[in-house]
Phi, psi and omega in degrees: 000141180284139176281146178294149178290331182231133174275108184303327181291331183262350186288324182061231180268007184268137176243131179233136176218131180256112180304324180295327177292320177297317180292326176297315179295316179299317179296320179294317177299317181296316185280321190257324185267314183304313180299324180291320177294317179298317179294322182298327180302328184260004181252007178284118184291156178223160175286141175286152179303132179082359183297328182279349182081200185252355181295132187298323179293318178297322177298321177297317177295322179298320177296321178296318179297317178297317179296318179295320179297315179297317179295321178295316177298318178294321178295317177297321178297318178298314180298317178302314179297321180292319178295320177298321178295317179298317178300314178297318179296319178298315180294319179296318179296318178299317179295319178298317180296318179296318178298317180296320178297318180295318178296317180296320179294323178293320179293319180295324180292328181283338183277355183274015183282000000 
């Protein structure tokens, strides 16, 4: 099990965030999860044409299977878009934190006059 980056009991009023940790998570999601989600969209099985035969009840079930397949594909697409958004948010947050650290370091250097 992974240890937490911050011990909440010892943190008090201090907040710590490591941009490199955010970028590591974003990179892992990009490399490991996104390709699997993209591949899953194209691996949802469907009935072959004519597989249900001509019986009306079977035709109804075939329509249900097609609808379920389409809904599953749309759901996977939605999840893929959300994961892409999370990856972007992690990278943006890391960049914001780095910029803030640089600004703070610049301000601290100016007060030593």
